[in-house]
C-alpha positions in Angstrom: -22.4 31.0 1.9 -22.1 27.5 3.2 -20.5 27.7 6.7 -17.3 26.2 6.9 -16.5 22.6 7.7 -15.0 21.8 11.0 -11.8 19.4 10.7 -10.3 17.0 13.0 -14.1 16.4 14.1 -15.9 13.2 14.6 -19.4 13.9 12.3 -21.6 11.8 10.8 -22.3 12.3 7.0 -24.3 10.3 4.1 -22.2 7.5 2.6 -23.7 9.2 -0.4 -21.2 11.7 -0.1 -18.1 9.7 0.4 -15.8 9.3 -2.3 -13.1 6.7 -3.0 -10.5 8.2 -6.0 -7.4 7.0 -3.6 -9.2 3.2 -3.7 -6.2 2.1 -6.1 -3.3 3.1 -4.3 -4.8 0.7 -1.8 -4.8 -2.3 -3.4 -3.1 -4.7 -0.5 -5.1 -6.7 2.2 -2.7 -8.9 4.1 -4.8 -11.4 5.9 -4.4 -9.3 9.3 -6.6 -6.8 7.6 -9.5 -9.4 7.9 -9.0 -10.1 11.6 -7.4 -7.4 13.4 -8.9 -4.4 12.4 -11.2 -2.5 14.4 -15.0 -2.6 12.9 -15.6 0.6 15.6 -12.6 3.0 14.0 -14.0 5.7 12.4 -13.3 6.3 8.2 -10.7 9.2 7.7 -11.7 11.7 5.1 -10.6 15.2 3.7 -13.2 17.9 2.5 -13.7 18.6 -1.3 -14.7 21.6 -3.1 -18.1 20.2 -4.3 -19.0 19.5 -0.5 -18.1 15.7 -0.8 -15.3 13.7 0.8 -12.4 11.5 -0.3 -11.5 8.9 2.0 -8.1 8.2 2.8 -8.9 5.9 5.2 -11.1 2.8 6.1 -12.2 1.9 2.0 -12.9 -2.0 3.3 -14.9 -0.8 6.5 -17.1 1.5 3.9 -17.6 -1.5 1.4 -18.6 -3.2 4.5 -21.1 -0.6 5.3 -22.5 -0.6 1.7 -23.2 -4.0 2.0 -24.6 -3.8 5.1 -26.9 -1.4 3.6 -25.8 2.0 5.6 -27.4 5.1 4.9 -24.5 6.9 7.0 -21.6 6.9 9.2 -19.4 8.8 11.7 -16.0 10.0 9.7 -12.8 11.8 11.1 -12.5 15.0 9.1 -8.9 16.0 8.2 -8.3 19.9 7.3 -8.3 20.6 3.4 -5.2 20.1 1.8 -4.0 19.2 -1.8 -3.6 15.5 -3.0 0.3 15.1 -2.6 -1.1 15.6 1.1 -3.7 13.7 1.1 -1.5 10.8 -0.2 1.0 11.1 2.3 -1.7 11.2 4.6 -3.1 7.5 3.5 0.3 6.2 4.3 0.3 7.7 7.9 -3.3 6.8 8.6 -2.7 3.4 8.0 0.8 2.9 9.2 0.2 2.6 13.1 -1.8 -0.7 12.7 0.8 -2.6 9.8 -1.5 -3.0 7.2 0.1 -2.0 4.7 1.6 -3.4 1.9 4.8 -2.5 0.2 2.3 -2.5 -3.5 0.3 0.5 -1.5 3.5 2.3 -1.0 4.7 1.9 -4.2 1.1 2.6 -6.0 1.2 5.7 -3.7 4.8 6.8 -5.0 3.9 6.3 -8.1 1.1 8.4 -8.1 3.3 11.6 -6.4 6.0 11.2 -8.9 3.5 10.4 -12.1 0.0 12.7 -11.1 1.4 15.3 -8.6 5.0 15.3 -10.7 7.2 15.2 -7.9 10.5 13.9 -8.5 12.3 11.1 -6.5 14.1 13.5 -4.2 10.8 15.5 -3.3 9.0 12.1 -2.7 11.3 11.0 -0.2 11.4 14.4 1.3 7.7 14.9 1.5 6.8 10.7 3.2 10.0 11.5 5.4 11.9 8.5 3.5 15.3 8.0 2.0 15.8 8.4 -1.7 16.6 4.6 -2.0 13.1 3.3 -0.2 11.5 5.4 -2.9 13.5 4.0 -5.7 12.5 0.8 -4.3 8.7 1.4 -4.2 8.7 2.7 -7.5 10.9 -0.3 -9.1 8.1 -2.6 -7.5 5.3 -0.3 -9.1 6.6 0.2 -12.5 8.5 -3.5 -13.0 6.7 -6.3 -10.9 4.7 -8.3 -13.0 0.6 -8.4 -12.4 0.8 -12.1 -10.6 3.4 -10.7 -8.3 1.8 -7.6 -7.7 -1.6 -9.8 -6.3 0.7 -11.7 -4.3 1.9 -8.9 -2.5 -1.0 -7.2 -1.8 -2.1 -10.4 -0.4 0.7 -10.4 2.1 2.2 -13.6 0.3 5.0 -12.4 -0.8 7.8 -10.5 1.0 8.6 -7.1 -0.2 12.3 -8.3 -0.4 11.4 -10.9 -2.8 9.2 -8.6 -4.9 12.5 -6.2 -5.3 14.3 -8.9 -6.4 12.1 -10.4 -8.5 11.7 -6.2 -10.3 15.3 -6.9 -11.1 14.3 -10.1 -13.5 12.9 -9.8 -17.0 9.2 -9.8 -17.2 9.2 -13.2 -18.7 11.3 -14.6 -16.2 9.2 -13.5 -13.4 6.2 -14.8 -14.9 8.0 -18.3 -14.9 8.8 -18.2 -11.2 7.8 -21.3 -10.2 11.5 -22.6 -11.4 13.1 -20.9 -9.3 13.6 -20.2 -5.6 14.0 -16.9 -3.0 17.8 -17.9 -3.1 17.7 -17.7 -7.2 16.2 -14.5 -7.3 19.0 -13.5 -4.2 21.9 -14.5 -6.1 20.8 -12.7 -9.1 20.2 -9.4 -7.4 23.3 -9.7 -5.5 25.3 -10.7 -8.6 23.5 -6.6 -10.3 25.4 -4.8 -7.9 22.6 -3.7 -5.7 22.3 -4.0 -2.1 19.3 -3.8 1.0 18.9 -0.8 2.4 18.9 -0.2 5.9 15.3 0.2 6.2 14.6 -3.7 4.6 15.8 -6.1 6.4 17.2 -8.7 4.0 15.2 -11.5 6.0 12.0 -10.0 7.6 11.6 -11.7 11.1 8.2 -12.3 10.6 8.3 -14.6 6.9 9.1 -17.7 6.7 10.8 -18.1 2.8 10.0 -21.5 1.3 10.2 -22.7 -2.2 7.4 -22.1 -4.5 5.9 -24.9 -5.5 3.2 -23.2 -7.7 3.2 -19.2 -8.5 -0.6 -19.0 -7.9 -0.4 -21.0 -4.4 -1.8 -18.8 -1.5 1.5 -19.6 -0.4 3.9 -18.8 -2.3 7.1 -17.5 -0.6 4.9 -18.6 2.6 3.8 -15.8 4.8 1.2 -15.2 6.7 1.8 -11.5 7.3 1.8 -8.0 5.8 4.6 -5.9 5.2 7.4 -5.9 7.9 9.5 -2.7 5.9 9.3 0.7 7.4 
């Protein structure tokens, strides 16, 4: 019988033991990730029954280590838990440095509902969020067009504007160059929806501009990731 794996401990493991099943829940890559993420910060993992480890935090670092040809690295091992808890830890581990985007949060919310069969209310309790926050992230995960998701993942689209786009038909989202942020806001206010307290209507660190081309890196102008709690 093998010895139990120590938890909450720093340990060196072979890279081939690391699994990245949850990487699909972290599509976001705001520019701050490329400049502020400490290279020396250990990757955070959770043990699996087969002896491997699922990565919860450090997907980009792991990719960089692999590109450098590393064979092993230091990881912090979390206590064993169920998949729903893995997803909560994934969000929690990335919250302090603000490297999360609203799309990351949306993917986690959708996974908890689709894969873990949780209700909106249960997800809100599990993540410590309000029901309205969960519903907004669910809408982004379900209804934001592919190009909008790309811009949101890159930190180039404010979460409040992404939410506004979700109220538009898919064809109108793709035809975004003809619309201004103000037009999106007017459509949303006409639908009777209101901003939640935890998501300011005008994020302080986002400069709103009228897009000239939906494919531009400066759509809605922005410089940072998701300011939304």
